N, C-alpha and C positions, 0 to 999 in steps of 0.2 A: 510650486512646480507645474500646476495646471490652472487654466482659467475655468470659468463656470461651465463651459461646454465640454471640458475634459481634454482640450487641445494642449499641446506641449508649448511651454513658454520659455523655459530655460533649462540648460543641461549643466549648470554650474554644480560642481561636486560639493555636497553638503555633509557627506558622511563617508569615512573611509574605514573599512574593517581593519586593515593592517595597522592603522594608527590608534585603534581603540582596544583591540583584543590583546591581552598580555602575552599570550603565546606567539601570536603573529608579530608583535613588536620585537620580541626576542629572537625571531626566526626559528622557533621551535615547532615541532609537530602540533597541529591545531586540532583540538577536539571539537565535536559537533555542538554548536550552540553554547550551552552553559556547562558542558561536560569537559573537563580537562583531559588531555591525552595522558596516558600512563607514563610515557617516556618523559614528557615535560615535568610532570609532578615528581617523578623519580629524581630528575636532575636537581629540582628545587629542594627535595628532601636531602640529597647528598650535600648540597650547599648549606642547609641548616645544620646538618651533622658537623660539617667542617667548622662552622661558626661556633657551635656549642663546645665541641671538644677542643678545637683550636684555641678558643678563648680561655678554657679552663686549664689547658696543659701547662702554660707558663707558671701557674700558681699552685701546682700540685705538690710542691715540696714541703710546705709548712702552712700552719694556721687553717683558716677557713677553706682555702684553696685545696688543701690536702683532703679535708672532709668531703668537699664537693667532688673531687676527682675520684675518691673512693666510692661514692654513691653512683658515680657515672660508669665506673669500670669494674669494680670488684664484684663479689658475690657470684662467683662462677661465670662472670661476663654476661649474665642475664640482662643487666641494665642496658648494655650496648644494643641488644636486640630490641628491647622495649623502646629505647630512644629512637632507633631506626624506624620502626613501624609508627611511632608517634609522629616523627617528623614527616614521614610520607603521608600520613593521614592529614596533618595540618597543612601540608603543601597542596593537597587536593582541595581542601576547603578554601584556602587563601586564593588559589587560582580560580576556583568556582565563583567566589564572591566578586573577584575582579571581572570575570567574564559576564556575570549577571549585570554588573554595572555597565559594561560595554553594550550588552543587549538592550538595556533600558534606553540608551540613546536613540535607538531606532524608533522608539515610540513617539519621539518628538518630530519625526518626519511627517509633514502634512501634505497629502496629495488630494485631500478633499476639502473644499472651502467650507466655511461655517454656514454659508447660505443654505437653508433647508431645501431650497428649490433645485439645487444642483444635484445631479444624479449621474450614475454610470450606466451607459447603455451598451448593447452588444457592439455598436459601431465604434464606441469610444474607449472600450475596456483596454484594448491593446495600446492605445495612445497613453493611457495612464501608466501601463506597465513600462512603456518606453521612457516615460518621464521619470519614473522611479529608478530604473536601471541606469539612466543617464546621469542621475544626480547622486547615486550611492554606489560606491565601489565595494564589491563583495556582497551583493544583495542576498545570495544564497546562504551566506553565513549568519544572517540576522533572522532569528526565529520569526519575528513579526512580519518583516518584509517578505520573507520566503513564503509565508503562508498567504499573504495578500496577493503577491504576484501569481502564485499558483492558482488561487481562486479566480483572479481576473482573467487568466488565460482560459479558464473553463467556462466563462460566461456565455460564449457563443454556442456552447454545447449543452446547456441546461435548458429545460423547458419552463421552469418556474423557480422563484427565489427559494422555495423550500428545498429544492435539490441542492442549491448552492450552500444553504445553511447546513444541510446534512454533510456535504463534502467538507466544509470547514470544521464541523464538529469532529469528523473523523481525523482530520489533520491535527486538531488540537489534542485528541486522545493519543495519537501517535507521538506527538511532541512530549506529552506527559509521561508516556512510557519510556521514551528516550532519556528524559531528564531523570526519572526515577532510577534507571539503569546506571546512571553516573554515580549513584551513591553506594553501589554494591561493593567496590573495593574498600571504602572507608568502613562500611558495616563489617566487612570481614576483618579489617584491622582492629576494630573495637572489640571483636570477639577474640582475636589472637593475642592482644596485649595482656589482658588479665590471665589468659592461659599461660603465657610465658611467665608471669608472676607466680602462678601456682606450680609451674615446673621448678622454679627456683625454690619454692616451699618444699617440694618433694626432695630436691637435692640437699637442701639445708637440713631437713629433718633426718634424712638418711645419714648425712655426715655426723649430725649430733648424736644419733642413736649409736652409730659405730664408735664414736669417741667415748660415749658414756659406757659402752660395754667394755672398752679398754680400761676405763677407770675402775670398774668393778672387778676386773680380772687381776688388778695389781693389789693384792691383799697386804703385801709387805712393803708397799711404797711409802715413802715419807710424805710429810705434809706438803712440801714444795712440789714434789712430783705430782701429787693429786691436784694441787692448785693449777699447775700447767695443763694437765689433762682437762680439768673442768673449764679452763679458759677456752680451749679448743671446742669443747661442747657448746659453750655460749656463742662462739663464732659461727657454728653451724646453725644455731637457732637464729642468729642475726641474719644470715643469708635467707632463711626461711621467711621471716616476717618482713624484711626490708623489700625484697623483690615483689612480694604480694602487694605491699603498700604502694610501691611505685607503679605497678601495673594497674591497680584499681584507680589511683589518682589520675593517671594519664588517660585511662579509658573514660573517666567521668568528664575530664576537661574536653576531650575530643567529642564526646557525645553532646555536650552542651553547645559547642561551636557548630557541630553538625546540625543541630536543631535550628540555629540561627540561619545557616545557609539554606536549609530546607524551607524555612519560612520565606526567605528572599526569593527562592525559586518559585514557590507557590504564588507569591504576589506578582511576579513577572508573568507567569502563565495566566493568571486572572486578568492582568492588564492587557495582555495580547488578545485574549478572548473578547474582552469588552471593546477594545479598539477595532477589532475586525467586525464586530457586530455593528458598531457605530459608523464606521467609515466605509465598509464594504457591503455587507448584506443589507444594511439599512439604506444604502444609496443606489443599489442596483435596480434597474428596471429592465427586465429581460424582454418585455413585450415591445420595447421601443428600439429604434435604430436597427431594425432587421433589414439586411441587404436584400 
């Protein structure tokens, strides 16, 4: 995009945010950088719910399908809420991973030649910015390029490279805080999902204890009547333990996938920091090109 003096060579578009970001491609509300918007993730979660329950519904009458449907819908309907929050959590993580992949593409944009003698001066900084903005659509949506263009616009106002490094370090810290804030909803869901399971446990145990009290009260009941009552007691215990198990399993799955997404985000942040140090602060010469 630039020659060795920093002058503009070509404005051919090399990167389009609307073609890379999953939310932008679907014309959904777009979250900042790697953070999905809540409305887009909610729509994806509802789609996941439709696939899961729509796929299981035709087979709910017999065999394995009946068992699967029971575990998806029975037990005081607690599994439905567990499935909803699980799908919402997974949709956030899936969108985040896709958005991270889109952000990584910006790291391939080269505005600084490999020639170590090439540098950015106060006179040429805005030419580099113009080259980037002319070659990339949606610069402000790419974490790396947004940070680079913001720094280059400030080159004329800094007195030394150390000031620029401090400015970019502050921008990096702001980006890290923004990225970390994107995990708050999923962390809340990870907390809520096992709690829903425990609520099912309370409901199931309450039902079982109530039914067991009824069994003890029927002193003159025959064996068949007692058997029916004990079956209802066991049904209450089933609700208690199944919902807890479902909640704990889904919380574990979401936590593990969240860890993978967090690692990918950290790697992106490190890559952005390294690229900015190599291609911006390492190439700027504020003492040159003063008008």
